N, C-alpha and C positions, 0 to 999 in steps of 0.2 A: 504493500500500500504506500510505502514511503515514496516510491517513484511517481505514483499517481498524484500524491500531495504536492511534490516538488513541481510537477507539470502544471497542476492547478495554480500554484503560486506564481509561476512564470507567466502563465497565460493571463492571470488576473492583473499582474503588474503591467503587462503589455496593453491590456484593455484600458486601464486607467490612464496610461500615457497617451494612448490614441484619443481617448475622449477628452482629455485636457487640451490636446492640440486642436481637435475638431470644434470644441466648444469655444475656444478663443477665436477660431476662424469664422464661425457663423454668428458670434455675438451672444452665445448662451452663457451669460455671465451675470453675477450679482454686482451691480454697480452701486457703490455706497453713496454716490452723489444725491443729496436731497433726502436721504433716509435718516430719520432721527434715531432709529434703533440700531443702526449698523455700527459695528466697532472696527470693521476692517477699513483700510484706507484706499484700496485700489480694487478694480473689477476682478472678481474671482470666478472661474468656471463653476457652474452648478450642475455638472454632469456626473457627480459622484454617485447619485442614486442609480442612474442608468448603469454605471460601472459595476456597482454591487449586484444589480439584477442580472446583468450579462455574465458576470463572474460566477454567481451562484448557479445559474443554469449550466454553464460550462462545467462546473465542478460536479454537479449531480450527474450530468451526462457522461463525464469521464469515469466516475465511479461505476456507472452502469456498463460502459464499454469495457472496463477492467474486470467486470463480473463480480464486483463487491456488492452490487445492487442488482437484483434480478429485474427483468423487464416489467413484470407485474407491479412490483414495488416502486419502480421508477415512474410508471404511469400514475400510481397513487400519489406519490410525492408531488409530481408536476400538477396534477389536476386538483388535488385537495388542499395543497398548501401554496405552492409556487404561483399557480395561475391566479387565485384570488388575491394574493399579495401584490401581484403585478397589476391587476385591475385597479386595486387601491392606488398603486403608484402612478398609474396612467392619469388619474385625476389630479395627482400631485404635480405631474409634468405640466398639465394645463394651467394649474394654479401658479406654477413657477413662471410660465410664459405670459399669462394674461390676467391672472388673479381671479379667484372664485370666492363667492360669499361663504363664510364659515358654516352657515346653516345648510347650504346646498352640499358642501363637502361632507358635513356630518351625516346628512340624509343618505348620500351615496355610499359612504362607509358603512352605515347601518344596514342598508339593504344587502350589500355583498356579504357582510359578516353574518347576518341572520340567515341568509340562504345557505351559506356553506355549513353553518351549524346544523340546520335542518337536514342537510345531506349526511353529515357525519353522525349525528345522534341516532341511535337505533329506535325503530318503531315510530308511532305517531299518536300523541295523546295531549291532553291539556297540560299535564305535567311537563311534557317535552317542550311544548311551546313556551311555558314559563321559564324553564331551564335555558332555552335558547335565547330568550330576551335578556336574562341576567348575564349570561356569558357574552352576549353581544355588547352589553354595557361595559363589561370588563375589557373587551377588545378595544372599544372606543376610548376608554380611559387610557389604555396602554399606548394607543396611537397618539393621543393628545399629549401625554406625559413625555413620550419620546421626542415629539416635535418641539416641546418647550425647552429641552436641553440642547437643541441644535442652534445655540446662539453664541458659541465660542469654539474656537479651533480645537478639534480632537475630542471634544467632550461627549457629544451624542454617540459617536461610534464606540468610544471606550466604555461608556455605561452599558450600551447594548451588548458589546462583546463579553463583558463580565457576566451579565445575566444569561446570555446564550450558553456560556461555558457552564454555569451552574445548572441550567436545564439539561445540558448534555450529561452532567455527572449523575443527576437524579433520575433521568429518564430510563424506563424499562424497555422502551420500544426501539428496536434496531432501525426501523424505517425512519422514524422522526429524528433519530440521531444522525443519520446521513444528511438530512436537511440541515440540522443544526451545525454539523461539521462543515458542510459546504458554505453556509452563510458566515460562519466564523472565519473561515479562510478568506472569503471575499471582503469582510469588514477589516480584517487584519491588514490586508494589502492596501485597502483604501486609506487606512489610518496613516500609512507611511507618507501619503501625499496630503493628509488632512491635519497633521500636527502643526502647531504654530511655528513659523508662519505658513498658513495653509495655501496649497496650490490648487485645491479643488474643494468644493462644498457639496454636501448631500443634496441640498434643495428639499422642498416639501416632498418631492418624488422619493428621495432616499429615506428621509425620516419616517414617512408614512409606510414605506415598504418594511422598514425595520420594526416599526411599532406594531404593524399588523402581524408580522412574522412572530414577534415575541408574544403578542396577545394570543394568537392561535396556538402557539406552542404551549403556553400556559394552560389554555383550555384543554388541550390533549392530555397534558400531565394531570390536570384536575380530574378529568374523566377516568383516569387510571389510578387515582389515589383514593384509598378507602377511608382515610382518617381526616377529620375536619381540620386538625392542627396542621397537617401536611398541606392542605389547600391554602391555609393562611400563609404558610412559609413560601409556597410557590409564588404567591402574589407579592410577598415581602422581597423576594429575589429581584423584582424590578427595581427596588431600591431608591436611589437618589431621585430619579425622574418622578416617581410617585409622590415622594415627599415634597418636591419642588412644585408639582401640580397642585397638591393640597393647599400649600401656603399661597400659591398664586390665586386660586379660587377664593380663599378666605380674604386675601388682601383686596382683591377687586370688589368683593361683596361689601366689605367695610367702607370702601371708597365710593360705593354705588356706581361702579364701572361695569360695562358688559364683560362677562366671563371670557368672551372670545377676543377681547382687546389685548393688544400687545403692550409690554412695558419692559423696562430695564431694571427690574427689581427682583429678578430671580436669584436663587442661592448663589450662583456663580457671579452674578452682577454685584451682589452685596460684598462678596469677598474681594472682587476686583476694585471696588470703591475704597477698600481699606489699604490700597497701595500695592497689592500683590500683582505679580505679572501673570499673564495667561498661563504660562508653563507651571507656575506654582499653584494657581487655582486648580488647574487640571490634576496636579499631583495630589492635592488635598482631597478633592472629590473622588479621585480614583481610589485612594486609600479608604475613604468612607464607603464606597461602593463594594470594595473587596471585603471590608469588615462586615458589612450587612449581609453579603452573600455567603461569606464564610460561616457566620452565625446561623443563617437559615439552612444552609446545606448540612451543617453538623447536626442540628436538631431534627432535620428531615429524616436523617438515617437513624437517629435515636428513637424516633416514633414509628419506625417501619413495622 
């Protein structure tokens, strides 16, 4: 498998380089000019999400071609996880290019999440519908929380990578683990280009792809976990993004601002305002995310 992983990393590296070049050529960049919330100083390509999507697909396909993943499981991963995540990301691309109302984006994410859960969940009953609604809310929360951490170089991808690794450790399913591994490899390579100073951004496309993938992975783990405390720990593994989102909602509610409004008062913003560099803020929150996930993974196995 080591040769397949090395090939995946090489291919992913090439995809990122190519998309940085193409994005600069066609103007697919985040220009900070006139944006009050931007902390970068020059236009940065926002093709990182597309790079992660293509790298993940390439990784899953190479695992299948190398016979580590059989054809039936390959189709399951593509149709049940990768395809809906890509559909979510597609709307993110449109949002990156033209801008979409948060309500419309939320509605679109809700429909896709709910439909895929109806397909995944066994049988059909009132209880199943209620379960699907609750799990859809969890996915939507994860997408929003992941998106909120995409405001500083290297942060969103690192938070996601740590959570994905934790899910990989506690997952019992070989099929979902191949998706998690493929996505982790894609995010790892992306981060090489996204660390401060970033050469590429995720864009809404990338943060929503990651958020949905994490949310759906959490759902799959929840459905295979028998104990309530394990379910709480699975959600806890999302870590810093969930905490940041909770405080953002509370902050905006107190100020009578729309929940969907943006601001520069996130956890990482507050640390930045204390005079820390982006690299130090990244390190502080990475340690926090590792600590939260280490705690959650440890106790997950204690209550097995």
